[in-house]
VEXDREN-2710 file (C-alpha; in Angstrom, 1 decimal):
% VEXDREN-2710
k/r/px/py/pz
1/MET/35.4/262.6/259.6
2/SER/39.2/262.9/259.7
3/LEU/40.9/264.9/262.4
4/ILE/43.0/267.9/261.5
5/ARG/46.2/267.9/263.5
6/ILE/48.3/270.9/264.2
7/HIS/51.8/271.0/265.8
8/ILE/52.8/274.4/267.2
9/ILE/56.4/275.4/267.9
10/ALA/56.2/278.4/270.1
11/CYS/58.0/280.8/272.4
12/ARG/57.1/280.0/276.1
13/VAL/55.8/283.5/276.5
14/PHE/52.5/282.1/275.0
15/SER/52.2/279.2/277.4
16/ARG/49.0/280.2/279.2
17/GLU/47.1/281.4/276.1
18/LEU/48.2/278.7/273.7
19/SER/47.7/275.9/276.3
20/TYR/44.2/277.1/277.0
21/PHE/43.1/277.5/273.4
22/ALA/44.7/274.2/272.4
23/SER/42.6/272.5/275.1
24/GLN/39.5/274.1/273.6
25/SER/40.3/273.7/269.9
26/PRO/38.3/271.4/267.6
27/ARG/41.6/270.4/266.1
28/VAL/44.1/268.1/267.7
29/VAL/47.0/270.3/268.9
30/ASP/50.5/269.5/270.1
31/ILE/52.9/272.2/271.3
32/THR/56.7/272.2/271.5
33/TRP/58.0/275.1/273.6
34/LEU/61.2/277.1/273.1
35/PRO/62.8/279.3/275.7
36/GLN/61.7/282.9/276.0
37/GLY/64.2/285.5/274.8
38/LEU/65.5/283.9/271.6
39/HIS/64.3/287.0/269.7
40/ASP/67.4/288.7/271.1
41/THR/69.6/286.4/269.1
42/PRO/67.7/285.8/265.8
43/ASP/70.4/283.5/264.4
44/LEU/70.0/281.3/267.5
45/LEU/66.2/281.5/267.2
46/ARG/66.5/280.3/263.6
47/LYS/68.8/277.4/264.6
48/MET/66.5/276.4/267.4
49/LEU/63.4/276.4/265.1
50/MET/65.3/274.3/262.5
51/TYR/66.5/271.9/265.1
52/THR/63.0/271.5/266.4
53/LEU/61.6/270.8/262.9
54/ASP/64.5/268.3/262.3
55/ASN/63.6/266.6/265.5
56/LEU/60.0/266.2/264.5
57/TYR/61.0/264.6/261.2
58/TYR/63.5/262.4/263.1
59/GLN/60.7/261.2/265.4
60/ARG/58.6/260.4/262.3
61/GLU/61.5/258.5/260.7
62/LYS/62.0/256.4/263.8
63/ARG/58.2/255.8/264.1
64/LEU/58.1/257.5/267.5
65/LEU/55.2/259.7/266.5
66/LYS/51.8/258.0/266.3
67/HIS/50.3/260.8/264.2
68/TRP/51.9/263.4/261.9
69/PRO/50.5/266.9/261.8
70/ASP/48.7/268.3/258.8
71/PHE/50.2/271.7/259.6
72/ILE/53.1/273.0/261.6
73/VAL/52.5/276.4/263.1
74/ILE/55.4/278.6/264.1
75/GLY/54.4/280.6/267.2
76/TYR/56.6/283.6/266.5
77/GLY/56.4/286.8/264.6
78/LEU/59.2/288.0/262.3
79/CYS/61.3/288.5/265.5
80/SER/64.3/290.3/263.9
81/ASN/64.2/287.9/260.9
82/GLY/64.6/284.9/263.2
83/ILE/62.1/282.9/261.2
84/VAL/63.5/283.9/257.8
85/GLY/65.0/280.9/255.9
86/LEU/62.7/278.2/257.5
87/GLU/61.8/275.6/254.9
88/SER/58.6/273.6/254.5
89/ARG/59.4/270.1/253.5
90/ASP/56.2/268.0/253.0
91/THR/54.1/269.8/255.6
92/PRO/52.9/273.4/255.3
93/LEU/54.3/275.9/257.8
94/VAL/51.9/278.5/259.1
95/ILE/53.3/281.8/260.5
96/PRO/51.6/285.0/261.7
97/LYS/52.4/288.1/259.6
98/ALA/53.5/290.1/262.6
99/ASP/56.6/291.9/263.8
100/ASP/56.7/290.0/267.1
101/CYS/54.6/288.5/269.9
102/ILE/53.3/291.9/271.1
103/ALA/51.3/292.2/267.9
104/LEU/49.8/288.8/268.7
105/PHE/48.9/289.7/272.3
106/LEU/47.3/292.9/271.1
107/GLY/45.2/291.1/268.5
108/SER/46.6/292.5/265.2
109/GLN/49.7/293.9/263.6
110/LYS/47.7/297.1/262.8
111/ARG/46.8/297.8/266.4
112/TYR/50.4/297.2/267.4
113/LEU/51.7/299.7/264.8
114/ASP/49.1/302.3/265.8
115/LEU/50.1/302.0/269.5
116/PHE/53.8/301.9/268.6
117/GLU/53.4/305.2/266.7
118/LYS/51.5/306.8/269.6
119/TYR/53.7/305.4/272.4
120/ASN/57.1/305.2/270.8
121/GLY/59.7/304.0/273.3
122/THR/57.4/301.5/275.0
123/TYR/58.5/298.5/277.0
124/TRP/55.7/295.9/276.8
125/LEU/54.7/293.4/279.6
126/ASN/52.0/290.8/280.1
127/ASN/51.6/287.6/282.1
128/GLY/53.9/285.7/279.8
129/TRP/56.8/288.2/279.9
130/ILE/56.6/288.6/283.6
131/GLU/56.5/284.8/284.2
132/THR/59.2/283.8/281.6
133/GLY/61.3/286.8/280.8
134/GLU/64.0/288.8/282.5
135/ILE/62.2/292.0/283.4
136/PRO/64.1/295.2/284.3
137/SER/63.3/295.3/288.0
138/ARG/65.5/296.4/290.8
139/ASP/65.6/292.8/292.1
140/THR/66.8/291.6/288.7
141/PHE/69.6/294.2/288.6
142/ASP/70.6/293.5/292.2
143/LYS/71.0/289.8/291.4
144/LYS/73.1/290.6/288.4
145/TYR/75.3/292.9/290.4
146/HIS/76.0/290.3/293.1
147/GLU/76.7/287.7/290.5
148/TYR/79.2/290.1/288.8
149/VAL/80.8/290.9/292.2
150/ARG/81.3/287.1/292.7
151/LEU/82.8/286.6/289.3
152/TYR/84.7/289.9/288.6
153/GLY/85.0/291.9/291.7
154/GLU/83.1/295.0/293.0
155/GLU/84.7/297.6/290.7
156/ASN/84.1/295.6/287.5
157/ALA/80.6/294.7/288.7
158/GLU/79.5/298.3/288.9
159/TYR/80.8/299.0/285.3
160/LEU/79.2/295.8/283.9
161/LEU/75.9/296.6/285.5
162/SER/75.9/300.2/284.2
163/GLN/76.4/298.7/280.7
164/ASP/73.6/296.3/281.2
165/LYS/71.3/299.1/282.1
166/LEU/72.1/301.4/279.1
167/TRP/69.1/300.1/277.1
168/VAL/66.7/301.3/279.8
169/ASN/67.3/304.9/278.5
170/ASN/65.7/303.8/275.1
171/TYR/62.3/303.6/276.8
172/ASN/59.9/306.1/278.3
173/THR/56.8/304.0/278.9
174/CYS/55.9/300.6/280.4
175/VAL/52.6/299.1/279.0
176/TYR/50.9/296.1/280.6
177/ILE/48.7/294.0/278.3
178/SER/45.9/292.2/280.1
179/SER/44.7/288.7/279.0
180/SER/41.2/287.2/279.0
181/VAL/42.7/283.8/279.6
182/TYR/44.7/284.6/282.7
183/ASP/45.3/288.0/284.3
184/CYS/46.8/287.9/287.8
185/PRO/45.8/291.1/289.7
186/TYR/49.4/291.3/291.0
187/TYR/51.0/291.5/287.6
188/PRO/49.9/295.1/286.7
189/GLN/51.3/296.1/290.0
190/ILE/54.7/294.6/289.0
191/ALA/54.5/296.5/285.7
192/GLN/53.7/299.8/287.6
193/ARG/56.7/299.2/289.9
194/ILE/59.0/298.6/287.0
195/ALA/57.8/301.9/285.4
196/GLU/58.5/303.7/288.7
197/GLU/61.9/302.2/289.2
198/ASN/63.1/303.1/285.7
199/GLY/61.5/306.5/285.5
200/TRP/58.9/305.5/282.9
201/GLU/55.3/306.3/282.5
202/TYR/52.8/303.5/283.0
203/ARG/49.8/302.5/280.9
204/SER/47.7/299.4/280.4
205/PHE/45.7/298.0/277.5
206/ASP/43.3/295.1/277.1
207/GLY/44.8/292.3/275.2
208/ASP/43.1/290.5/272.3
209/THR/43.7/286.7/271.9
210/ARG/42.0/286.5/268.5
211/LEU/45.2/285.6/266.6
212/ILE/46.5/283.2/269.3
213/ARG/43.3/281.4/269.3
214/ALA/43.3/281.2/265.5
215/MET/46.7/279.5/265.6
216/THR/45.1/276.6/267.4
217/GLU/41.9/276.4/265.4
218/GLY/43.3/276.6/261.8
219/ARG/41.5/279.8/261.0
220/TRP/44.4/281.4/259.0
221/ASN/43.3/284.2/256.7
222/GLU/45.9/285.2/254.1
223/ASP/46.1/288.8/255.3
224/GLU/47.4/287.8/258.8
225/PHE/49.0/284.4/258.3
226/LEU/51.5/283.0/255.8
227/ILE/50.8/279.4/254.8
228/CYS/54.2/278.3/253.4
229/PRO/53.5/275.3/251.2
230/ALA/55.7/272.2/250.8
231/GLY/58.9/272.9/248.9
232/CYS/59.1/276.5/249.9
233/ARG/61.0/278.6/252.4
234/VAL/60.2/281.8/254.3
235/GLU/61.5/285.1/253.0
236/ALA/61.2/288.6/254.5
237/THR/59.4/291.1/252.3
238/TYR/60.3/294.3/254.2
239/ASP/56.8/295.7/253.7
240/GLU/53.5/295.5/255.4
241/THR/53.1/291.8/254.4
242/LYS/56.2/290.9/256.5
243/ILE/56.9/287.5/255.0
244/ARG/56.2/285.4/251.9
245/ALA/56.9/281.9/250.6
246/VAL/59.4/281.3/247.8
247/PRO/60.3/278.0/246.2
248/VAL/63.4/276.3/247.5
249/LEU/65.9/276.2/244.6
END
């Protein structure tokens, strides 16, 4: 029986869940991690994904890889169109049909949209975001302020920090998503403190790792995953299907 090999290129926010399910998968799974936060700069996210794909093919060309994957999974949602334009050469790309990582941590795009409609203005947190992201805590803002003072002086620092904090007013709720893989009891307390410091309500929901696990096991149904075949590229659909594969001209 031949082994099915999967190479995942993923945001580091998935590190605990993907690492765990990769270790339990009946497939052979390798993972390349990219820094958290690239969704804020979708053009840079696209460049980093393309660079990582190029690097995989370079390793194959130089015979540095002992085994080539049967599938390359992109561990991102649409992420502000950051995945749009990716091309599948001779190996299919597999991509979740989701807006972003929150849908994957919640277990489905539908659940994400339902909660988004009910709790519009939500800032989402989970173990991955707390461990790898820049969260809007008092400590984070204090560190930024002191860095601005060092670089630009006290008066300019106050103005720059006020600009950095403008986005906080766009939110009214902080939601913590638990994980069946790893859920530190201290993390919900961090989320509650952030809600209090920013004047937000606090809520928590159980996470669902179903889609994350599926990425490592090759269980990709067409309703929730795009399998972009060789010779095609990823295109946004701007409807509920999120993305589709179109031939590279």
